MIROSE-57142 format. One line per field, with one value per residue (C-alpha): residue number from 1; residue in three letters; x, y, z. Coordinates in nm, 4 decimals. Each point is the difference from the previous one (the first is absolute). Last residue first. Layout:
N
num (NUM/...) $
residu (ALA/...) $
c1 (X/...) $
c2 (Y/...) $
c3 (Z/...) $
***
This chain:
478
num (478/477/476/475/474/473/472/471/470/469/468/467/466/465/464/463/462/461/460/459/458/457/456/455/454/453/452/451/450/449/448/447/446/445/444/443/442/441/440/439/438/437/436/435/434/433/432/431/430/429/428/427/426/425/424/423/422/421/420/419/418/417/416/415/414/413/412/411/410/409/408/407/406/405/404/403/402/401/400/399/398/397/396/395/394/393/392/391/390/389/388/387/386/385/384/383/382/381/380/379/378/377/376/375/374/373/372/371/370/369/368/367/366/365/364/363/362/361/360/359/358/357/356/355/354/353/352/351/350/349/348/347/346/345/344/343/342/341/340/339/338/337/336/335/334/333/332/331/330/329/328/327/326/325/324/323/322/321/320/319/318/317/316/315/314/313/312/311/310/309/308/307/306/305/304/303/302/301/300/299/298/297/296/295/294/293/292/291/290/289/288/287/286/285/284/283/282/281/280/279/278/277/276/275/274/273/272/271/270/269/268/267/266/265/264/263/262/261/260/259/258/257/256/255/254/253/252/251/250/249/248/247/246/245/244/243/242/241/240/239/238/237/236/235/234/233/232/231/230/229/228/227/226/225/224/223/222/221/220/219/218/217/216/215/214/213/212/211/210/209/208/207/206/205/204/203/202/201/200/199/198/197/196/195/194/193/192/191/190/189/188/187/186/185/184/183/182/181/180/179/178/177/176/175/174/173/172/171/170/169/168/167/166/165/164/163/162/161/160/159/158/157/156/155/154/153/152/151/150/149/148/147/146/145/144/143/142/141/140/139/138/137/136/135/134/133/132/131/130/129/128/127/126/125/124/123/122/121/120/119/118/117/116/115/114/113/112/111/110/109/108/107/106/105/104/103/102/101/100/99/98/97/96/95/94/93/92/91/90/89/88/87/86/85/84/83/82/81/80/79/78/77/76/75/74/73/72/71/70/69/68/67/66/65/64/63/62/61/60/59/58/57/56/55/54/53/52/51/50/49/48/47/46/45/44/43/42/41/40/39/38/37/36/35/34/33/32/31/30/29/28/27/26/25/24/23/22/21/20/19/18/17/16/15/14/13/12/11/10/9/8/7/6/5/4/3/2/1) $
residu (ALA/VAL/ASP/VAL/HIS/ARG/LEU/ALA/PRO/ALA/GLY/GLN/ARG/VAL/PRO/ARG/PRO/LEU/VAL/ARG/ARG/ALA/VAL/LEU/VAL/ALA/LEU/VAL/GLN/VAL/THR/ILE/MET/VAL/ALA/PHE/VAL/ALA/ALA/PHE/GLU/PRO/ALA/ILE/ASP/VAL/GLU/GLY/GLY/GLY/GLY/GLY/ALA/ALA/ALA/VAL/ALA/GLY/ALA/ARG/ASP/HIS/LEU/ALA/ALA/TYR/LEU/VAL/GLY/GLY/LEU/GLY/VAL/THR/LEU/VAL/CYS/GLY/LEU/ALA/ASP/SER/LEU/GLN/LEU/ALA/ALA/SER/SER/SER/GLY/GLU/GLU/GLY/PRO/PRO/ALA/LEU/ARG/PHE/LEU/LEU/VAL/SER/LEU/THR/SER/LEU/THR/ILE/GLY/MET/GLY/SER/GLY/ALA/ILE/VAL/TRP/GLY/VAL/ALA/ALA/THR/VAL/PRO/PRO/VAL/THR/PRO/ALA/VAL/VAL/ALA/SER/SER/THR/LEU/VAL/LEU/GLY/ALA/LEU/VAL/LEU/LEU/SER/GLY/ALA/VAL/ALA/LEU/ARG/GLN/ARG/ASP/ILE/SER/LEU/GLY/PRO/ARG/GLY/GLN/TRP/TRP/ALA/GLY/ALA/SER/TRP/GLY/LEU/ALA/ALA/GLY/THR/LEU/SER/ALA/GLY/ALA/LEU/THR/PRO/SER/LEU/GLY/ARG/HIS/GLU/VAL/LEU/MET/LEU/PRO/LEU/PHE/ALA/GLU/VAL/GLY/PHE/PHE/ALA/GLY/ALA/GLN/VAL/GLY/ARG/LEU/LEU/VAL/VAL/SER/PRO/LEU/GLY/ARG/ARG/LEU/ARG/LEU/THR/GLY/ALA/PRO/LEU/LEU/ARG/ARG/LEU/SER/LEU/GLY/VAL/LEU/VAL/ALA/GLY/THR/ALA/ILE/THR/ALA/THR/GLY/LEU/PRO/VAL/ALA/GLY/HIS/GLU/LEU/GLN/GLN/GLY/GLY/LEU/GLN/LEU/ALA/ALA/GLY/GLY/VAL/ALA/LEU/VAL/LEU/ALA/LEU/TRP/VAL/ARG/GLY/PRO/LEU/ARG/ALA/ALA/PRO/GLU/ALA/PRO/GLY/ALA/ARG/CYS/LEU/LEU/PRO/TRP/LEU/LEU/VAL/VAL/PRO/ALA/VAL/VAL/LEU/PRO/LEU/LEU/GLY/TYR/PHE/VAL/LEU/ARG/TRP/THR/LEU/ASN/GLU/ALA/VAL/THR/GLY/ALA/VAL/VAL/PRO/GLY/VAL/VAL/ALA/PRO/ILE/VAL/TRP/ALA/ALA/SER/LEU/TYR/SER/PHE/ILE/ARG/PRO/ARG/LEU/ARG/ASP/PRO/TYR/ALA/GLN/GLY/ILE/LEU/VAL/TYR/ILE/GLY/VAL/ILE/ILE/GLY/GLY/ALA/GLY/LEU/GLY/GLN/VAL/LEU/ARG/GLY/ALA/VAL/PHE/MET/VAL/MET/SER/THR/ALA/ALA/GLY/ALA/LEU/ALA/LEU/GLY/LEU/ALA/PHE/VAL/VAL/VAL/GLY/GLY/VAL/VAL/ALA/PRO/ARG/PRO/GLY/PHE/ARG/ASP/CYS/LEU/ASP/GLY/ALA/VAL/ALA/THR/ALA/PHE/LEU/SER/THR/ILE/LEU/PHE/GLY/THR/PHE/ALA/TRP/ALA/TYR/LEU/VAL/LEU/GLY/ASP/LEU/ALA/ARG/ALA/ALA/VAL/PRO/MET/ALA/THR/ALA/VAL/ALA/MET/ALA/GLU/PHE/ALA/VAL/LEU/SER/VAL/LEU/ALA/LEU/VAL/GLY/ILE/THR/THR/ARG/ARG/LEU/HIS/PRO/ALA/LEU/PRO/SER/ASP/PRO/THR/MET) $
c1 (-17.9707/0.0636/-0.0696/0.0921/-0.3335/0.0755/0.1545/0.0523/0.3409/0.1086/-0.0298/0.0222/0.1292/-0.1217/-0.3145/-0.2818/-0.0579/-0.2262/-0.3028/-0.1825/-0.2847/-0.1073/-0.0682/-0.2637/-0.1614/0.0094/-0.1830/-0.2956/0.0185/-0.0585/-0.2861/-0.1311/0.0433/-0.1873/-0.2717/-0.0114/-0.0635/-0.2751/-0.1844/0.0299/-0.1868/-0.2577/-0.0631/-0.1047/-0.3963/-0.0920/-0.3151/-0.1181/-0.3366/-0.0361/-0.1803/0.1909/0.1678/0.1477/0.1147/0.1881/0.1428/0.1222/0.1619/0.1682/0.1467/0.1031/0.1713/0.1948/0.1057/0.0842/0.2099/0.2031/0.0729/0.1057/0.2466/0.1313/0.0208/0.1906/0.2276/0.1156/0.0299/0.2167/0.1911/0.0972/0.0940/0.2266/0.1784/0.0546/0.1771/0.1773/0.1453/0.1228/0.1751/0.1230/0.1623/0.1235/0.2014/0.3371/-0.0093/-0.2860/-0.3289/-0.0997/0.0428/-0.0849/-0.3166/-0.0829/-0.0531/-0.1970/-0.2465/-0.0277/-0.1454/-0.2234/-0.1303/-0.0700/-0.1402/-0.1992/-0.1577/-0.0963/-0.1741/-0.1940/-0.1141/-0.0994/-0.1849/-0.1996/-0.0987/-0.1336/-0.1788/-0.1634/-0.1330/-0.2286/-0.2202/-0.0327/-0.3772/0.0778/0.2330/0.2129/0.0993/0.0825/0.1743/0.2458/0.1548/0.0557/0.1380/0.2428/0.0905/0.0703/0.2139/0.2163/0.0371/0.1214/0.2437/0.1424/0.0213/0.2044/0.2409/0.0387/0.0523/0.2633/0.1891/0.0121/-0.0897/0.2358/-0.1511/0.2057/-0.0133/-0.3044/0.0094/-0.2780/-0.2453/0.0540/-0.0490/-0.3315/-0.0971/0.0673/-0.1928/-0.3086/0.0114/-0.0065/-0.2674/-0.2136/0.0379/-0.1210/-0.3202/-0.0401/-0.0608/-0.3368/-0.0936/0.0778/-0.1469/-0.3264/-0.1084/-0.2825/0.1159/0.0071/0.1060/0.1862/0.1548/0.0872/0.1405/0.2333/0.1313/0.0324/0.3677/0.0686/-0.0763/0.2625/0.2323/0.0158/0.0034/0.2665/0.2289/-0.0120/0.0988/0.2493/0.2028/-0.0243/0.1637/0.3071/0.0278/-0.0508/0.2828/0.2026/-0.0007/-0.1775/-0.0973/-0.3666/0.0418/-0.0931/0.2952/0.2484/0.2768/-0.0505/-0.2093/0.1261/0.0642/-0.3062/-0.1778/0.0485/-0.1342/-0.3233/-0.0648/0.0231/-0.2050/-0.2767/-0.0458/-0.0322/-0.2544/-0.2078/0.0075/-0.1192/-0.2929/-0.0814/-0.0243/-0.2120/-0.2538/-0.0323/-0.3037/0.1234/0.1316/0.1877/0.1948/0.1028/0.1478/0.1747/0.1408/0.1322/0.1494/0.1788/0.1363/0.1558/0.1482/0.1425/0.1666/0.1150/0.1515/0.1676/0.1310/0.1601/0.1295/0.1844/0.1333/0.1581/0.3000/-0.0381/0.2911/0.2345/0.0541/0.2967/-0.0556/-0.2479/-0.0343/0.0695/-0.1309/0.2385/-0.1499/-0.3369/0.0564/0.1068/-0.3067/-0.2546/-0.1204/0.0162/-0.1774/-0.3001/0.0066/-0.0273/-0.3289/-0.2291/0.0221/-0.1723/-0.2932/-0.2183/0.0203/-0.1632/-0.2978/0.0046/-0.1045/-0.3253/-0.1044/-0.1388/-0.3113/-0.0904/0.3771/0.1328/-0.2709/0.0421/0.3886/-0.0258/-0.2405/0.1307/0.3544/-0.0790/-0.0631/0.1914/0.2830/0.0176/0.0090/0.2606/0.2769/-0.0975/0.0670/0.3638/0.0412/-0.0771/0.2735/0.2429/-0.0834/0.0368/0.3295/0.1742/0.1372/0.1423/0.1905/-0.1301/0.1662/0.0760/-0.3411/-0.1636/0.1630/-0.0823/-0.4009/0.0375/0.1476/-0.3062/-0.2527/0.1306/0.0755/-0.3553/-0.1529/0.2056/-0.1184/-0.3425/-0.0217/0.1163/-0.2870/-0.2418/0.1110/-0.0690/-0.3358/-0.0546/0.1466/-0.2782/-0.2598/0.0594/0.1364/0.2297/0.2132/-0.0396/0.0755/0.2924/0.1375/-0.0792/0.1757/0.3181/-0.0124/0.0111/0.2792/0.2099/-0.0949/0.0695/0.3299/0.1309/-0.1366/0.0857/0.3374/0.0975/-0.1052/0.3433/0.1646/-0.0065/-0.2482/-0.2255/0.0083/-0.1113/-0.3026/-0.0877/-0.0715/-0.2465/-0.1844/0.0156/-0.1931/-0.2515/-0.0543/-0.0615/-0.2804/-0.1480/-0.0258/-0.1640/-0.2668/-0.1194/-0.0168/-0.1119/-0.2980/-0.1214/0.0760/-0.3761/-0.0369/0.1978/-0.1915/0.2873/-0.1735/-0.2211/0.3375/0.1545/-0.2963/-0.0273/0.3825/0.0006/-0.0751/0.2237/0.2592/0.0194/0.0599/0.2942/0.1613/-0.0326/0.1826/0.2641/0.0862/-0.0431/0.2947/0.2128/-0.0570/0.0583/0.3107/0.1389/-0.1034/0.1570/0.3225/0.0317/-0.0680/0.2436/0.3238/-0.2032/-0.2130/-0.3535/0.0156/0.0994/0.2584/0.2050/-0.3153/-0.1733) $
c2 (-0.1202/0.1698/0.3584/0.2739/0.1620/0.3607/0.2552/0.2899/0.0610/0.3738/0.1762/0.3431/-0.0153/-0.0691/-0.1902/0.0661/-0.2636/-0.2827/-0.0640/0.3202/-0.0594/-0.2994/0.2875/0.1217/-0.3551/-0.0580/0.3491/-0.1241/-0.3288/0.1908/0.1482/-0.3731/-0.0903/0.2890/-0.0553/-0.3586/0.0739/0.2365/-0.2366/-0.2790/0.2026/0.1392/-0.3603/-0.1094/0.0295/-0.0856/-0.1622/0.1000/-0.0680/0.2938/0.1969/0.3317/0.0167/-0.3633/0.0649/0.3238/-0.1387/-0.2967/0.2289/0.1883/-0.3131/-0.0974/0.3320/0.0073/-0.3577/0.0255/0.2962/-0.1107/-0.3369/0.1681/0.2426/-0.3001/-0.2243/0.3360/0.0879/-0.3538/-0.0878/0.2908/-0.0565/-0.3717/0.0824/0.3080/-0.2409/-0.2650/0.2579/0.1601/-0.3300/-0.0500/0.3405/-0.0923/-0.3385/0.1346/0.3025/-0.1016/0.1608/0.2551/-0.1715/0.1075/-0.3115/-0.2238/0.1651/0.0207/-0.3629/-0.0263/0.2984/-0.1813/-0.3198/0.2364/0.1464/-0.2799/-0.2158/0.2660/0.0831/-0.3690/0.0049/0.2845/-0.1597/-0.3194/0.2283/0.1785/-0.3586/-0.0933/0.3367/-0.0487/-0.3405/0.1971/0.0809/0.3987/0.1101/0.0707/0.2927/0.1554/-0.3198/-0.2260/0.3036/-0.0033/-0.3089/0.1750/0.3306/-0.2455/-0.1786/0.3143/0.1473/-0.3188/-0.0082/0.3555/-0.0895/-0.2788/0.2317/0.2855/-0.2825/-0.1256/0.3392/0.0497/-0.3203/0.0935/-0.2945/-0.2207/-0.3485/-0.2531/-0.2791/0.0442/0.1916/0.2333/-0.2798/-0.2409/0.2768/0.0686/-0.3545/-0.0623/0.2744/-0.0857/-0.3463/0.1418/0.2257/-0.2722/-0.1532/0.2975/-0.0290/-0.3709/0.1146/0.1783/-0.3184/-0.2117/0.2530/-0.0157/0.3009/0.2506/0.3079/0.2307/-0.2396/-0.2861/0.2157/0.2882/-0.2206/-0.1791/0.3465/0.1455/-0.0843/-0.0157/0.3647/0.1144/-0.2552/0.1769/0.3439/-0.0440/-0.2130/0.2924/0.2401/-0.1829/-0.1449/0.3600/0.1372/-0.2242/0.0665/0.3499/0.0306/-0.2217/0.2422/0.3374/0.1629/-0.0406/0.2541/-0.3054/-0.2084/0.2866/-0.1668/-0.3641/-0.1561/-0.0881/0.3532/0.1910/-0.3425/0.0494/0.3241/-0.0600/-0.3345/0.1692/0.2941/-0.2211/-0.2007/0.2558/0.1447/-0.3288/-0.0303/0.3516/-0.0509/-0.3661/0.1646/0.2807/-0.2322/-0.2956/-0.1174/-0.3470/0.0131/0.3373/-0.2341/-0.2380/0.2747/0.1085/-0.3552/-0.0404/0.3448/-0.0415/-0.3669/0.2068/0.2429/-0.2850/-0.1519/0.3065/0.1122/-0.3500/0.0253/0.3247/-0.1197/-0.2982/0.2350/0.2241/0.1217/-0.0935/-0.1851/0.1229/-0.2594/-0.2273/-0.2085/-0.2724/-0.1195/-0.3824/-0.3044/-0.2823/-0.1959/0.0981/-0.1429/-0.3355/0.0145/0.0377/-0.3326/-0.0976/0.3034/-0.1151/-0.3497/0.0715/0.2432/-0.2799/-0.1988/0.2904/0.0383/-0.2526/0.1092/0.3238/-0.1357/-0.3119/0.2073/0.0712/-0.3757/-0.2537/0.0249/0.3896/0.1063/-0.2331/0.0682/0.3645/0.0010/-0.1816/0.1879/0.3304/-0.0782/-0.1682/0.2953/0.2709/-0.2386/-0.1190/0.3921/0.1504/-0.1805/0.1196/0.3573/-0.1218/-0.1328/0.3408/0.1471/-0.2762/0.1162/0.3527/-0.0517/-0.2179/0.3212/0.1576/-0.2809/-0.2522/-0.1142/0.3380/0.1746/-0.3304/-0.0583/0.3714/-0.0885/-0.2944/0.1404/0.2792/-0.2658/-0.2286/0.2804/0.1305/-0.3804/-0.0775/0.3021/-0.0763/-0.3420/0.1073/0.2504/-0.2826/-0.2444/0.2767/0.0387/-0.3873/0.0470/0.2547/-0.2021/-0.2959/-0.3272/0.0680/-0.3015/0.0631/0.4105/-0.0971/-0.2434/0.2366/0.2837/-0.2119/-0.0830/0.3709/0.0641/-0.2667/0.1089/0.3559/-0.0825/-0.1930/0.2535/0.3299/-0.1115/-0.1590/0.3309/0.1829/0.1422/0.3475/0.0806/-0.3118/0.0838/0.3434/-0.1111/-0.2617/0.2460/0.1913/-0.3129/-0.1545/0.3005/0.0054/-0.3713/0.0627/0.2278/-0.2148/-0.3066/0.1889/0.1371/-0.3566/-0.1724/0.3401/-0.0140/-0.3086/0.1094/0.0235/-0.3193/-0.1843/-0.3094/-0.2208/-0.2255/0.2869/0.2063/-0.3159/-0.0551/0.3634/-0.0088/-0.3094/0.2007/0.2918/-0.2424/-0.1847/0.2895/0.1635/-0.3389/-0.0955/0.2933/-0.0293/-0.3385/0.0794/0.2704/-0.2570/-0.2453/0.2564/0.1219/-0.3562/-0.1014/0.3233/-0.0753/-0.3559/0.0923/0.2666/-0.1819/-0.2537/0.2757/0.0256/0.3901/0.0043/0.1460/-0.3286/-0.1673/-0.2738) $
c3 (-8.1691/0.3230/-0.1336/0.2772/0.1402/-0.0398/0.2115/-0.2546/-0.1455/0.0477/-0.3314/0.1266/0.3635/0.3535/-0.1304/0.2260/0.2700/-0.0529/0.1935/-0.0496/-0.2632/0.2595/0.2547/-0.2088/-0.0578/0.3795/0.0980/-0.2292/0.2003/0.3140/-0.1645/-0.0881/0.3417/0.1450/-0.2461/0.1038/0.3657/-0.0918/-0.2562/0.2913/0.2645/-0.2718/-0.0965/0.3035/0.0143/0.3168/0.1065/0.3384/-0.0581/-0.2603/0.2456/-0.1053/0.3565/-0.0399/-0.3665/0.1194/0.3092/-0.2240/-0.2379/0.2813/0.1404/-0.3474/-0.0457/0.2980/-0.0286/-0.3688/0.0304/0.3202/-0.1652/-0.3455/0.1926/0.1659/-0.3136/-0.1657/0.2629/0.1113/-0.3897/-0.0852/0.3538/-0.1463/-0.3532/0.1067/0.2541/-0.2519/-0.2281/0.2723/0.0912/-0.3402/-0.0016/0.3536/-0.1350/-0.3203/0.1623/-0.0864/-0.3258/-0.0315/-0.1203/-0.3563/-0.1964/0.3040/0.0765/-0.3847/-0.0288/0.3003/-0.1231/-0.3289/0.2100/0.1739/-0.3072/-0.2491/0.2712/0.1434/-0.3382/-0.0441/0.3297/-0.1295/-0.2876/0.1932/0.2375/-0.2745/-0.1064/0.3400/0.0290/-0.3449/0.1213/0.2319/-0.2897/-0.0318/0.0328/0.3661/-0.1360/0.3353/0.1371/-0.3180/-0.1690/0.2823/-0.1537/-0.3453/0.1560/0.2007/-0.3058/-0.1995/0.2824/0.0216/-0.3743/0.0142/0.2493/-0.1940/-0.3265/0.2206/0.1508/-0.3323/-0.1556/0.2911/-0.0873/-0.3636/-0.2116/-0.1343/0.0396/-0.1723/0.2756/0.1931/0.3365/-0.0337/-0.1232/0.2714/0.2639/-0.1642/-0.0325/0.3507/0.1271/-0.2109/0.1496/0.3436/-0.1047/-0.0920/0.3207/0.1506/-0.1893/0.1327/0.3331/-0.1000/-0.1667/0.3195/0.2177/-0.1829/-0.2473/0.1328/-0.1839/0.2902/0.2826/-0.1397/-0.2989/0.2395/0.2575/-0.2409/-0.1100/0.3117/0.0873/-0.3778/-0.0516/0.2752/-0.1526/-0.3340/0.1129/0.2858/-0.2531/-0.2306/0.2378/0.1858/-0.3100/-0.1487/0.2748/0.0053/-0.3993/0.0542/0.2518/-0.2374/-0.2824/0.0041/0.3180/0.0975/0.2758/0.2590/-0.1429/-0.0180/0.2404/-0.0521/0.2679/0.3522/0.1437/-0.0934/0.0352/0.3787/0.0814/-0.2414/0.1640/0.3529/-0.0970/-0.1822/0.3243/0.2001/-0.2180/-0.0027/0.3931/0.0056/-0.2529/0.1535/0.3451/-0.1273/-0.2141/0.2121/-0.2026/-0.0372/-0.3747/0.1305/0.2754/-0.2691/-0.2048/0.2976/0.0751/-0.3506/-0.0210/0.3483/-0.1208/-0.3087/0.2563/0.2153/-0.2944/-0.1299/0.3368/0.0505/-0.3805/0.0813/0.3542/-0.2096/-0.2645/0.2606/-0.2226/-0.3700/-0.0869/-0.2907/-0.2613/-0.0620/-0.3152/-0.1232/0.3696/-0.0076/-0.1876/-0.0041/0.2829/-0.1388/-0.3024/0.1375/0.2205/-0.2267/-0.0640/0.3581/0.0973/-0.2311/0.1106/0.3751/0.0073/-0.1378/0.3282/0.1879/-0.2431/0.1250/0.3748/-0.1075/-0.1893/0.2135/0.2859/-0.1665/0.0711/-0.1961/-0.2109/0.0244/0.0254/-0.2643/-0.2361/0.0383/-0.0386/-0.3138/-0.1401/0.1100/-0.1118/-0.3433/-0.2487/0.1834/0.1130/-0.3785/-0.1019/0.2296/-0.1627/-0.3312/0.1408/0.0968/-0.3491/-0.1668/0.2399/-0.1315/-0.3472/0.0461/0.2030/-0.2714/-0.2086/0.3311/0.0890/0.2432/0.3426/0.1697/-0.0851/0.0629/0.3617/0.0813/-0.0974/0.1923/0.3111/0.0253/-0.0517/0.2649/0.2659/-0.0138/0.0180/0.2995/0.2329/-0.1484/0.1041/0.3621/0.0009/-0.1073/0.2730/0.2452/-0.1397/0.0808/0.3395/0.0821/-0.1588/0.2352/-0.0104/-0.2820/-0.1370/-0.3678/0.0621/0.1735/-0.2285/-0.3289/0.2165/0.0420/-0.3661/-0.0858/0.2474/-0.1511/-0.3648/0.0807/0.1604/-0.3340/-0.2352/0.1895/0.1371/-0.3462/-0.1966/0.0238/0.3039/0.0104/-0.2584/0.0695/0.3674/-0.0395/-0.2547/0.2787/0.2514/-0.2161/-0.1124/0.3549/0.1231/-0.2548/0.0517/0.3297/-0.0924/-0.2730/0.2275/0.2728/-0.2671/-0.0760/0.3341/0.1368/-0.1993/0.1862/0.3453/0.1024/-0.1772/0.2550/0.1228/-0.0767/-0.2461/-0.1462/-0.0791/-0.1504/-0.2334/-0.1018/-0.0778/-0.2125/-0.3267/0.0799/0.1000/-0.3402/-0.2214/0.2150/0.0864/-0.3815/-0.1056/0.2884/-0.1144/-0.3954/0.0401/0.1888/-0.3084/-0.2506/0.1701/0.0055/-0.3263/-0.1428/0.2083/-0.1435/-0.3282/-0.0286/-0.1193/-0.2198/-0.1682/0.1666/0.0484/-0.3765/-0.2172/-0.0259/-0.2168/0.1393) $
***
């Protein structure tokens, strides 16, 4: 193993610890989605089913914002260690749940832990790895999601059906210790990069953001159930709260597409929103519209995970010397091409369903290229002493992009599906619903969002301050 490698002797322990911790969070994310229906039925809590997902996301928003401040002031140790402890408590609480309310509470606690872990890991990477190795370690992180994405749902489904869904949560508890032990020496040495000005009221801003995110989710559900005035008012309130908090929590100029770090943060949210906005509806489209089995429909998501890992590996290859902005644009264009190809299976009945799966692999590879590139640029462009808050801003943008697009997609689908059903019933079609227009509308919105992502990708580098200023490029590690 060469000295310039994340697996070189002086970095091997850190790399294994980081990958183990990320894999743990990834497995929980993939496995819980499979075990959730079994748990909800066992606890007679299907009415709260959605909140088991959205509650996790809302508390992770809060924890992400707070963890960024903690890392800037004290280094990554409080965020990583505290996040792991809280995450483990959430696993235990969910596994021991005797009611759906208790189960949702466990998911809320898990979200708090996961938010702290991810921000802390990003800051730890920024301190432990030199710039020339960051593209490769971020490609390793993408690969750490692949095995959980492939194995997690199968293992969780088998355990939940044949043993008990509680083991999906309890089984992860022994695994939280090893990553902390591996990372402990580095965590003890790591501290804040340099003193940074503290943003007053960050905890309150994080709380406002979490409440706003909850309002957006609740408003979307109200609209789906026909409560249009109430849902509209709730969404408007949530949008105001989110907007007020983001103005302080994101880099100045993010919402105005300012070049450099603001556009890096914005691109993360816009592109994640477009991709996951389609992913949320892709299996449903393949099953309901194209007649695939749930197993085959789910396999399309696995293909995207493999493509994601391949794209991340490619951008991190030793010897690659392509301008990081060009990589961001190329990845965004691949995602756009993948979304268009996937959508063709909706609007053109003659297109075979396998086209959607191929398109999704292409989109996944673009995500791997772009998101790994953005993570590298984050540490190059973050102001000294603000690596924690900048990492938190990147994660907040990602999460909020997904909340907004998936929520909008759900509202569109519900509204158009109900209308199509009414028309079919009135037309004497026996109530059969051609649901292609609903999916076409959702996918068209996500493609439009991705077009915006391509435009933002052209602004991720600041303008040179002088003639001949060096471009920010991938440093050759060969």
